[in-house]
C-alpha positions as CSV (number, residue, x, y, z in Angstrom):
1,M,90.4,91.7,113.2
2,G,86.9,93.4,114.2
3,E,85.3,90.0,115.3
4,E,85.1,89.3,119.0
5,L,86.6,85.8,120.1
6,D,85.4,83.9,123.4
7,K,88.5,82.6,123.9
8,E,92.3,83.5,123.7
9,R,94.3,80.2,123.7
10,F,94.1,77.6,121.0
11,T,95.1,73.7,120.7
12,E,97.6,72.4,118.0
13,Q,94.5,70.3,116.9
14,E,92.7,73.7,116.5
15,F,95.6,75.2,114.1
16,A,95.6,72.1,112.1
17,V,91.7,72.1,111.7
18,F,91.8,75.7,110.8
19,G,94.2,75.2,108.1
20,E,92.1,72.4,106.6
21,R,89.1,75.1,106.7
22,L,91.0,77.6,104.8
23,V,91.8,75.2,102.0
24,E,88.1,74.3,101.9
25,Q,86.8,77.5,101.9
26,L,89.3,78.7,98.9
27,A,87.7,76.3,96.9
28,A,84.2,77.6,97.7
29,F,85.6,81.3,97.2
30,R,86.7,80.1,93.6
31,E,83.4,78.6,92.8
32,L,81.6,81.6,94.2
33,L,83.7,84.3,92.2
34,D,82.9,82.4,88.9
35,R,79.2,82.6,89.6
36,P,77.1,85.0,87.2
37,G,76.0,88.2,88.9
38,F,78.0,87.6,92.2
39,G,79.1,91.0,93.7
40,Q,77.2,92.9,91.3
41,G,75.7,96.3,92.3
42,D,76.3,100.1,92.7
43,T,79.6,101.3,93.3
44,T,80.1,102.1,97.1
45,I,82.6,103.7,99.2
46,G,83.3,103.3,102.9
47,G,85.7,104.2,105.6
48,E,87.5,103.6,109.1
49,L,89.1,106.1,111.1
50,E,91.3,105.5,113.8
51,L,91.6,108.0,116.9
52,F,93.9,108.6,119.8
53,L,92.5,109.5,123.1
54,I,94.4,111.9,125.0
55,D,94.3,113.4,128.4
56,K,94.3,117.3,129.4
57,M,98.2,117.3,129.4
58,G,98.0,115.7,125.7
59,D,99.4,112.3,126.8
60,P,97.8,109.1,125.8
61,L,94.6,108.5,128.0
62,P,94.4,104.4,128.2
63,R,90.6,104.4,129.0
64,N,89.1,103.1,125.5
65,E,86.8,100.5,127.3
66,E,85.2,103.1,129.4
67,L,84.6,105.4,126.7
68,L,82.9,103.2,124.6
69,E,80.7,102.2,127.2
70,A,79.8,105.8,127.7
71,I,79.2,106.6,124.5
72,G,77.4,103.7,123.3
73,D,77.3,104.1,119.6
74,P,77.6,100.9,117.5
75,R,79.9,102.4,114.8
76,L,82.7,102.7,117.4
77,T,84.9,99.9,118.5
78,L,88.1,99.3,120.5
79,E,91.4,99.0,118.7
80,L,94.6,97.3,120.0
81,G,95.9,100.0,122.2
82,R,93.8,101.2,125.0
83,F,94.6,104.7,124.0
84,N,92.8,104.1,120.6
85,L,89.2,103.8,119.3
86,E,87.8,103.1,115.9
87,G,85.0,104.8,113.9
88,N,83.3,102.9,111.2
89,L,81.5,105.0,108.6
90,T,78.3,104.4,107.1
91,P,78.8,103.2,103.3
92,V,77.6,105.8,100.6
93,P,77.3,105.6,96.9
94,L,80.4,107.1,95.1
95,A,78.2,108.6,92.6
96,G,76.6,112.3,93.7
97,S,78.4,113.8,96.9
98,P,80.0,111.2,98.6
99,F,82.9,113.3,100.0
100,R,80.7,115.5,101.9
101,A,78.5,112.7,103.5
102,M,81.8,111.2,104.8
103,G,83.2,114.4,106.2
104,D,80.2,115.1,108.2
105,E,80.3,111.9,109.7
106,L,83.9,112.0,110.4
107,Q,83.4,115.2,112.0
108,E,80.5,113.8,113.9
109,I,82.3,110.8,115.3
110,T,85.6,112.7,115.7
111,A,83.4,115.4,118.0
112,L,81.5,112.5,119.8
113,V,84.7,111.0,120.8
114,D,86.6,114.2,122.1
115,R,83.5,115.3,123.9
116,A,83.0,112.0,125.8
117,A,86.7,111.8,126.5
118,G,86.9,115.1,128.1
119,E,83.8,114.5,130.1
120,L,85.8,111.3,131.8
121,D,86.5,111.6,135.5
122,V,89.7,112.9,136.7
123,D,90.2,110.1,139.4
124,G,91.7,107.4,137.0
125,D,94.9,105.9,137.4
126,D,96.2,107.8,134.6
127,G,95.4,111.4,136.2
128,G,93.8,112.1,133.1
129,G,90.3,113.6,132.3
130,G,89.5,116.7,130.8
131,G,91.1,115.5,127.4
132,G,89.7,114.6,124.1
133,A,90.4,112.8,120.7
134,I,93.1,113.3,118.1
135,P,93.3,112.2,114.5
136,I,96.7,111.8,113.9
137,G,99.1,109.1,112.4
138,I,101.4,108.9,115.5
139,L,101.0,110.6,118.6
140,P,104.1,112.7,119.7
141,T,103.8,112.2,123.2
142,L,103.7,108.6,123.2
143,G,106.9,107.0,125.2
144,T,108.1,103.5,125.6
145,G,106.1,103.1,129.0
146,D,102.9,103.3,126.9
147,F,103.5,100.0,125.3
148,T,103.5,97.8,128.3
149,P,101.3,94.5,128.5
150,H,98.7,96.8,130.4
151,A,98.3,99.1,127.4
152,M,96.5,96.4,125.2
153,S,92.6,96.6,125.0
154,D,91.0,93.9,127.2
155,E,89.5,91.7,124.5
156,A,90.4,88.1,124.1
157,R,90.8,88.7,120.2
158,Y,93.9,90.9,120.9
159,R,95.4,88.9,123.5
160,A,94.8,85.7,121.1
161,L,96.7,87.8,118.5
162,S,99.5,88.5,120.5
163,R,99.9,84.8,121.3
164,G,99.6,83.8,118.1
165,V,102.3,86.2,116.3
166,R,104.5,85.1,119.0
167,R,103.9,81.4,118.2
168,V,104.9,82.0,114.8
169,R,108.0,84.2,115.6
170,L,110.0,82.7,118.2
171,E,112.4,85.7,118.1
172,P,111.9,89.7,119.2
173,F,110.8,92.0,117.0
174,V,113.5,94.3,116.0
175,V,112.1,97.8,114.9
176,R,114.5,99.9,113.0
177,V,113.8,103.5,111.7
178,D,116.8,105.7,111.0
179,D,118.6,105.8,114.2
180,L,116.0,104.5,116.2
181,E,116.2,100.9,117.3
182,L,113.8,99.0,119.5
183,V,113.7,95.4,120.5
184,V,110.2,94.5,121.6
185,E,108.5,91.0,122.7
186,D,105.1,91.8,121.4
187,V,103.0,93.4,118.5
188,L,101.8,96.1,120.9
189,L,104.0,99.2,119.0
190,E,101.1,98.5,116.3
191,A,98.8,100.7,118.4
192,A,101.5,103.9,118.0
193,N,99.9,103.9,114.5
194,T,96.2,105.4,113.4
195,S,94.9,105.4,109.9
196,W,92.2,106.3,107.7
197,Q,91.0,103.4,105.6
198,I,89.0,103.6,102.4
199,H,86.9,101.0,101.0
200,L,85.9,100.5,97.6
201,R,83.4,98.1,96.3
202,T,84.3,96.3,93.0
203,P,82.9,93.7,91.1
204,P,85.1,90.5,90.4
205,E,85.9,91.3,86.9
206,R,87.0,94.7,87.6
207,F,89.2,93.8,90.9
208,A,92.4,93.0,89.4
209,P,92.7,96.4,87.2
210,L,91.3,98.5,90.0
211,F,93.7,97.0,92.8
212,N,96.5,97.5,90.7
213,A,95.5,100.9,90.1
214,A,95.3,101.5,93.9
215,Q,99.0,100.3,94.0
216,L,100.2,102.8,91.3
217,A,98.1,105.6,92.9
218,I,99.2,105.3,96.5
219,G,102.3,106.4,96.1
220,P,101.7,110.4,95.1
221,V,98.9,110.4,97.3
222,L,100.9,109.3,100.3
223,A,103.5,111.7,99.5
224,A,100.8,114.5,99.8
225,A,99.4,113.2,102.9
226,G,102.4,112.7,105.5
227,N,101.0,113.0,109.0
228,S,103.4,110.9,111.0
229,P,106.9,112.4,111.6
230,L,107.5,111.9,115.2
231,F,108.0,109.1,117.6
232,L,109.8,108.6,120.8
233,G,111.1,112.1,120.6
234,R,112.5,111.7,117.2
235,R,112.2,113.2,113.8
236,L,111.9,110.2,111.3
237,W,110.0,109.5,108.0
238,E,107.2,111.8,106.8
239,E,105.1,108.5,107.2
240,T,107.0,106.7,110.2
241,R,103.7,104.6,110.5
242,I,104.6,102.6,107.5
243,V,107.9,101.1,108.4
244,L,107.0,101.1,112.2
245,M,104.2,98.9,111.2
246,E,105.8,96.6,109.0
247,E,108.6,95.9,111.5
248,A,106.6,95.8,114.5
249,A,104.8,92.8,113.5
250,D,107.1,91.0,111.1
251,D,106.8,87.4,111.8
252,R,109.7,86.5,109.5
253,D,112.3,84.9,112.0
254,V,115.3,82.7,110.9
255,G,113.0,80.0,110.0
256,R,110.7,82.1,107.8
257,L,113.4,84.2,105.6
258,Y,112.5,82.6,102.4
259,R,108.9,84.2,102.4
260,R,109.2,87.6,100.4
261,D,106.9,89.6,102.2
262,G,106.2,90.4,105.8
263,R,102.7,90.2,107.5
264,V,102.3,93.8,106.8
265,T,103.1,94.4,103.0
266,F,102.9,96.4,100.2
267,G,103.4,93.1,98.1
268,S,105.7,92.0,95.5
269,D,104.1,91.9,92.3
270,W,100.9,93.0,90.2
271,V,97.6,91.1,90.3
272,R,96.8,89.3,87.5
273,E,93.9,86.9,87.8
274,G,91.7,88.9,90.5
275,A,90.9,88.4,94.0
276,Y,91.3,84.7,94.3
277,E,95.0,84.9,94.1
278,L,95.4,87.4,96.8
279,F,93.4,85.3,99.0
280,E,95.1,82.1,97.8
281,R,98.7,83.6,98.5
282,C,97.6,84.7,102.0
283,V,96.6,81.3,102.8
284,Q,99.7,79.6,101.1
285,D,102.3,82.1,102.5
286,Y,101.1,82.8,106.1
287,E,100.8,80.4,109.0
288,P,97.5,81.3,110.8
289,V,97.8,83.1,114.2
290,L,94.3,83.1,115.2
291,P,92.6,79.8,114.4
292,A,89.1,80.5,115.7
293,L,86.5,77.9,114.3
294,T,83.0,78.5,113.5
295,D,79.8,75.9,113.0
296,A,79.0,76.9,109.4
297,P,77.6,74.7,106.8
298,D,79.9,73.2,104.2
299,P,80.7,76.3,102.3
300,L,81.2,74.4,98.9
301,E,77.8,72.9,99.2
302,T,76.2,76.4,100.3
303,V,77.6,77.9,96.8
304,R,76.4,75.0,94.9
305,Q,73.1,75.6,96.2
306,G,73.0,79.2,95.0
307,G,73.9,80.3,98.7
308,I,76.3,82.9,100.1
309,P,79.0,81.2,102.3
310,D,80.4,83.0,105.5
311,L,83.8,81.9,105.1
312,A,84.6,83.0,108.3
313,E,88.1,81.2,108.7
314,L,89.2,82.7,105.4
315,R,88.1,86.3,106.4
316,L,89.5,86.1,109.6
317,Q,93.0,84.7,107.8
318,M,93.0,87.8,105.9
319,G,92.3,90.0,108.7
320,T,95.3,89.0,110.2
321,V,97.6,89.6,107.0
322,W,98.0,93.5,106.9
323,M,98.4,94.3,103.3
324,W,98.6,98.4,102.5
325,N,96.0,97.7,99.8
326,R,93.9,94.5,100.9
327,P,91.0,92.4,99.3
328,V,87.9,92.1,101.5
329,Y,85.1,89.3,100.9
330,D,81.9,90.5,102.6
331,P,79.0,88.2,102.8
332,A,76.5,90.6,103.8
333,D,73.7,91.8,101.1
334,G,74.3,89.1,98.6
335,G,78.1,89.0,98.9
336,H,80.6,91.2,97.2
337,L,84.1,92.5,97.1
338,R,86.0,95.4,98.3
339,I,89.5,97.0,98.1
340,E,90.6,98.3,101.7
341,M,93.1,100.9,101.0
342,R,94.9,101.2,104.3
343,A,98.2,103.1,103.8
344,L,96.6,106.9,104.6
345,P,97.1,108.4,108.1
346,A,94.6,109.5,110.1
347,G,94.0,113.5,110.3
348,P,94.8,116.1,110.3
349,T,91.4,117.4,109.5
350,C,88.3,115.9,108.2
351,A,88.6,117.9,105.0
352,D,92.2,117.0,104.6
353,M,90.9,113.3,105.1
354,T,88.1,113.4,102.6
355,A,90.5,115.1,100.1
356,N,92.9,112.4,100.4
357,A,90.2,110.0,100.1
358,A,88.9,111.8,96.8
359,F,92.7,111.9,95.7
360,L,93.1,108.2,96.1
361,L,89.8,106.9,94.6
362,G,89.9,109.2,91.7
363,L,93.4,108.3,90.6
364,T,92.7,104.5,91.2
365,L,89.5,104.7,89.1
366,S,91.3,106.3,86.2
367,E,94.2,104.1,86.3
368,S,92.3,101.1,86.3
369,H,91.5,101.6,82.5
370,R,94.8,100.7,81.2
371,D,96.9,97.5,81.8
372,L,99.6,98.4,84.4
373,T,101.2,94.8,84.3
374,G,103.7,95.8,81.7
375,Y,105.1,98.5,84.0
376,K,107.8,97.5,86.5
377,F,106.1,96.8,89.8
378,G,109.5,97.6,91.3
379,E,109.0,101.1,90.4
380,V,105.4,101.3,92.1
381,Y,107.1,99.4,95.3
382,Q,109.9,102.1,95.3
383,N,107.4,104.7,95.0
384,F,105.4,103.9,97.8
385,Y,108.6,103.9,100.3
386,R,109.9,106.8,99.1
387,A,106.8,108.6,99.5
388,A,106.6,107.3,102.9
389,R,110.1,108.6,104.0
390,Q,110.3,111.8,102.1
391,G,106.6,112.9,101.5
392,L,106.7,116.2,98.9
393,S,110.3,115.9,98.7
394,A,110.5,112.4,97.4
395,K,111.2,111.6,93.8
396,L,108.7,109.3,92.0
397,S,108.4,107.6,88.6
398,W,105.1,107.1,86.5
399,P,104.1,105.3,83.6
400,G,104.5,107.3,80.4
401,H,107.1,109.8,82.3
402,E,110.8,109.5,81.5
403,G,112.8,109.4,84.5
404,E,111.8,110.5,87.9
405,L,109.8,113.7,88.8
406,D,109.3,115.4,92.1
407,A,106.4,114.4,94.0
408,S,105.0,117.7,93.9
409,E,105.2,118.1,90.2
410,L,103.8,114.9,89.9
411,I,100.7,115.3,92.1
412,L,99.7,118.5,90.6
413,S,100.3,117.0,87.1
414,L,97.7,114.1,88.2
415,L,94.9,116.1,89.9
416,P,93.1,116.6,86.5
417,Q,93.3,113.1,85.9
418,A,91.9,112.1,89.4
419,R,89.1,114.6,88.7
420,A,88.3,112.8,85.5
421,G,88.3,109.5,87.3
422,L,85.7,110.9,90.0
423,L,83.5,112.6,87.4
424,E,83.1,109.2,85.1
425,A,82.2,107.6,88.3
426,G,79.3,110.0,88.8
427,V,80.8,112.5,91.6
428,V,79.3,115.8,91.0
429,P,82.0,118.5,89.5
430,D,81.7,120.8,92.8
431,E,82.5,117.9,94.9
432,A,85.5,116.6,93.1
433,D,86.9,120.2,92.7
434,T,86.4,121.2,96.3
435,A,88.3,118.0,97.5
436,L,91.2,118.1,95.0
437,E,91.7,121.7,95.5
438,I,92.9,121.2,99.1
439,I,95.4,118.5,97.7
440,A,96.6,121.3,95.3
441,Q,96.9,123.9,97.9
442,R,98.6,121.7,100.4
443,V,101.2,120.5,97.9
444,R,101.7,124.2,96.5
445,T,102.2,125.4,100.0
446,G,104.4,122.5,101.2
447,R,102.1,122.5,104.1
448,T,101.5,118.7,105.2
449,G,100.5,117.4,108.5
450,A,104.1,116.2,108.9
451,A,105.6,119.5,107.8
452,W,103.4,121.5,110.4
453,Q,104.5,119.0,113.0
454,R,108.1,119.2,112.1
455,E,107.9,123.1,112.4
456,F,106.1,123.3,115.6
457,P,108.1,125.4,117.9
458,G,107.2,123.9,121.1
459,D,107.4,120.5,123.0
460,A,105.2,117.4,122.1
461,R,102.8,118.3,124.9
462,A,102.1,121.9,123.3
463,L,102.2,120.3,119.8
464,V,99.4,117.8,120.7
465,T,97.1,120.6,122.3
466,A,97.6,122.9,119.5
467,Y,97.1,120.3,116.9
468,R,93.7,118.9,118.6
469,K,92.4,122.3,118.7
470,L,93.2,123.2,114.8
471,A,92.1,119.5,113.8
472,L,88.4,119.8,115.5
473,S,88.1,123.4,113.8
474,G,87.9,121.5,110.4
475,V,90.2,124.3,108.7
476,P,92.4,122.2,106.4
477,V,96.0,122.0,107.5
478,H,97.6,124.2,104.6
479,L,95.8,127.0,106.4
480,W,97.0,126.2,109.8
481,R,99.6,128.7,111.3
C-alpha cells in the first residue's frame, strides 16, 4: 500500500488480468523460495511509526500533504487520513544495540514532524497551527466530523482502495465496540488508528516457526502495551484499535459469510509449511481491490534464469490484506522475507515503543525453537482479543502452564525468556535489560498508556495537550504523573 498509483478507477478486464497475474506470480514465488541460498543474510529489524497531527487545541490537524512537502524527508509518507503521517525507520542489525538506534531515530522523526506541525501557518481552513505530532493509538479528540470524504489524503491509491473495498462489499460497514455502534460507507475509519509496526527479516526455512512464535507472543506483549482506550468520547477496550480496524474494513457482506477471516485478521490456524501458504491463502480467499498492473518481465522465467522477480501484483495484494502478523516479500538486495508485526499501538514514548519491540522480538525468537502446532490455536487467538480488550487485567493461557494466568503475572514470568531470546540473537545484555526493565516497571505499576488516559481528570483536549508534552519528553509512561 506504500506504492503510489497513477489511477483510481479500474475496469473489470483489469481485475480479471490482475487475478491471472496473481496465480502466475504465486508459481514464481514458490520456485524462488525453493532456490538454495534465497533470502539468507544477517537478521535485521525495521519499524514504521504512524503519527497523528494535532492543532494548538489538540484537535486533528488535516494538513499532512503540506507538512510532508515542508519537511522533505524521504522517510516520511502520507497515510490514509489527512491528519496522519508515517515514518519509516532505517533497518538495523538485530545483533548489537538495535533498540538504541531505533529509539534515537523514533525520537528524531517525532520531533521533526512535531516541530514542522507547530510551524504551520494559522490561516488554514481548520484554524489550526501551533500544533504538533503525537504518537498515540487513537486520538481522543477525534469526532465523527473527522471522517468525511474530505478527510482522506489526496492520493489516487487511497481513493482507489476506497472504491475497491466498496466494490467487494456492497453493504455499509457496521462497527460495534461495546455500547458504540457506527454505520459507515467507507474505510476511512481506519485512519482513527495509528500503529508501531516491527519488521523482522527471516530466512525461508525459519519463517513458519518464527511466524507462529510471533502469533503466540503478541498476546502478552499487547496486554502490556495498551494505548487506545478512548474513541468518540467513550471508554472502550484497552486496545480499541484492534476491533475498530477489523470491523471498519470487514469486506464480508452477506455474499461472503463463508470466509473465516475478515480483511483485517489475526488468522485462524498455525502456519505449517512456510510463507507460501499465507500468500496462497491471501490470493485464494480475498478478491483484489487494487488491480494495478505492471509491465514486468515474466516472473517464472526471471526466477528460472536466476533473477529476482518484482512480483508487484502479488505484493500489492498482500498489502490489502491486513493480517496482524503479515508476511512480506521484498525483492530488494537480492530478495528476502520479513515478518511484519502490526498489532502494537503507537506511543506513548520512544522508550516505550522500543521496549515493546524488544519484548515482542525476544519472546518471538525464544518461542521459535519449539513446534507450537500441537498447541491449540484457539488459545492463542483468545489471548490476542482478551489482551486487546482488558490489557493487564486479562486472563491469558500459555504453553506449559495449567489453566489461565493473570496477564501481569504471565508477562513478568516471560521477561527472562525474552531476554534469553535477545541475547542469543546477539543483542548486548545492557540493551536487552534496559528495554525489558521498562516492561517490568510498567506491569508492576499497572501504568500503561491506556491506564494513564483512563485516569486523566481533564477533558479530551487537555488530555491530548498533556500527553503530547510527556510523550515528547521521552520519559517512559510508567513514570508519568
